[in-house]
C-alpha positions as CSV (number, residue, x, y, z in Angstrom):
1,M,-0.1,0.1,-0.3
2,H,1.6,3.3,-0.7
3,F,0.3,6.7,0.3
4,R,1.2,10.5,0.4
5,I,1.7,12.8,3.2
6,R,1.3,16.3,2.7
7,G,1.3,19.1,5.1
8,L,-0.1,22.8,4.0
9,P,0.5,24.9,1.4
10,A,2.8,27.5,2.4
11,E,1.7,30.0,0.2
12,Q,-1.5,30.2,2.0
13,F,-0.2,31.6,5.2
14,E,2.9,33.6,3.9
15,P,0.7,36.7,4.0
16,L,0.3,36.0,7.8
17,F,3.5,36.9,8.8
18,T,3.3,40.5,6.9
19,I,0.8,41.9,8.8
20,S,0.5,43.8,12.2
21,D,-0.3,41.8,15.3
22,A,-3.6,43.9,15.6
23,E,-4.4,42.5,11.7
24,L,-4.0,39.2,12.9
25,A,-6.2,39.7,16.0
26,A,-9.0,40.8,13.7
27,Q,-8.6,37.3,11.8
28,G,-8.3,35.4,15.2
29,A,-4.7,34.7,14.9
30,V,-1.9,35.6,17.4
31,R,2.0,35.6,16.4
32,R,4.5,34.0,19.0
33,I,7.9,33.4,19.5
34,A,8.5,29.7,20.4
35,E,10.1,28.8,23.3
36,A,12.1,25.9,24.0
37,R,10.0,22.9,24.7
38,E,10.4,18.9,23.4
39,P,8.7,18.3,21.3
40,G,8.0,21.7,20.0
41,Y,5.2,23.6,18.4
42,P,4.1,21.7,15.4
43,C,4.0,23.7,12.0
44,R,1.1,21.6,10.2
45,V,3.1,23.6,6.5
46,S,6.5,21.7,7.0
47,L,5.2,18.8,9.2
48,T,8.5,20.0,11.9
49,D,8.8,21.0,15.3
50,S,9.9,24.7,15.8
51,K,12.7,25.6,17.4
52,P,13.5,28.1,19.6
53,G,13.0,31.7,18.2
54,D,11.2,30.5,15.7
55,E,8.2,33.0,14.7
56,L,5.0,31.0,14.3
57,I,1.6,32.0,13.7
58,L,-1.7,30.3,15.5
59,V,-4.9,30.8,13.8
60,N,-8.1,28.9,13.8
61,Y,-8.2,26.8,10.2
62,E,-10.8,25.1,8.7
63,H,-8.8,21.7,7.3
64,H,-11.9,19.6,6.4
65,D,-13.9,22.3,4.3
66,V,-16.7,19.3,3.5
67,A,-20.6,19.6,3.3
68,S,-21.2,16.7,6.0
69,P,-21.7,16.7,9.4
70,Y,-17.6,15.9,9.2
71,R,-16.9,19.4,8.7
72,M,-13.9,20.4,11.3
73,R,-11.7,23.4,11.9
74,F,-9.4,24.4,14.5
75,A,-6.0,26.4,15.7
76,I,-2.6,25.1,14.2
77,F,0.3,26.8,14.3
78,V,2.8,27.3,11.0
79,R,6.1,28.6,10.7
80,K,7.7,31.5,8.9
81,G,9.2,30.3,5.6
82,D,8.6,26.6,6.1
83,E,7.7,24.4,2.8
84,T,5.2,22.6,2.1
85,F,5.7,19.1,3.2
86,D,4.7,16.3,0.2
87,A,6.2,13.3,0.0
88,I,5.0,9.4,-1.0
89,D,5.9,6.0,1.4
90,A,7.4,8.7,3.8
91,V,6.3,9.9,7.5
92,P,8.0,13.1,9.2
93,E,9.1,13.0,12.7
94,Q,6.9,14.9,13.9
95,L,3.9,12.3,13.3
96,R,6.6,9.7,14.5
97,K,6.9,11.0,17.9
98,R,3.0,11.5,19.3
99,T,0.4,9.5,20.0
100,L,-2.3,10.2,16.7
101,A,-5.8,10.0,15.8
102,V,-6.4,8.9,12.1
103,R,-9.8,9.2,11.0
104,A,-11.0,7.9,7.5
105,F,-13.1,9.6,5.1
106,D,-14.7,8.3,2.3
107,G,-16.0,10.4,-1.3
108,D,-18.7,12.0,0.5
109,A,-16.8,12.7,3.6
110,M,-18.4,10.3,5.5
111,M,-16.3,8.8,8.0
112,V,-15.6,5.5,7.6
113,G,-13.0,4.3,9.7
114,Y,-10.9,5.4,12.5
115,E,-7.9,4.4,15.0
116,L,-6.0,5.9,18.2
117,I,-2.4,5.0,17.4
118,D,1.4,5.6,18.7
119,G,3.0,7.5,16.0
120,A,5.8,5.0,14.8
121,T,3.1,2.7,13.7
122,L,1.5,4.9,11.5
123,E,2.2,3.1,8.4
124,D,0.4,0.2,9.8
125,A,-2.6,2.2,10.8
126,I,-2.6,3.5,7.0
127,A,-2.4,0.2,5.8
128,R,-5.5,-0.9,8.0
129,L,-7.7,2.0,7.4
130,F,-7.2,1.7,3.4
131,A,-8.0,-1.9,3.4
132,N,-11.5,-0.7,3.5
133,E,-12.2,0.2,-0.2
134,R,-14.5,3.1,0.9
135,A,-11.8,5.5,2.5
136,A,-10.7,7.9,-0.2
137,Y,-8.3,9.9,2.3
138,L,-7.4,10.1,6.1
139,H,-7.1,12.9,8.5
140,V,-3.9,12.5,10.9
141,H,-5.0,14.7,14.3
142,F,-2.6,14.7,17.4
143,A,-4.0,13.0,20.1
144,A,-4.1,15.0,23.0
145,P,-5.2,18.7,22.0
146,G,-7.3,17.2,18.9
147,C,-6.1,19.4,16.4
148,Y,-5.0,18.5,12.4
149,A,-1.8,17.4,11.9
150,A,-1.9,16.1,8.1
151,R,-3.7,14.8,5.1
152,V,-2.8,10.9,3.6
153,E,-3.9,9.9,0.2
154,R,-3.3,7.0,-1.2
155,T,-1.3,7.0,-4.1
């Protein structure tokens, strides 16, 4: 089973780094400078963790913009200057070191499966969920805070 994991498109968030804190606040977003913590704050663009001193934007993002009861939005971090992660059959370290909730959706954006896993076993969960031929794509969430992490597609 081959799969593709993608971060969010970098170009969508670049303008946020050029506006004032007041303009960010008007959009319900805030600028943060990452402090030392392990793991760092998870950027949803590069799917890497922040390092101390990185400029971050915390913004509410609609990651499942669909016409179904499973439409979802939540707070996410994005980091200044990052490029979008996009790889086939590769799991970023950021996902490997956290507990994850993986949700499978069909072509009508209805949930058809889910698993709560240790990120080190993400490939196995992907294979199990995609074994259901109705599963069109997967969403990965960080289990404890519940926020969106990444999208997984069949290749």
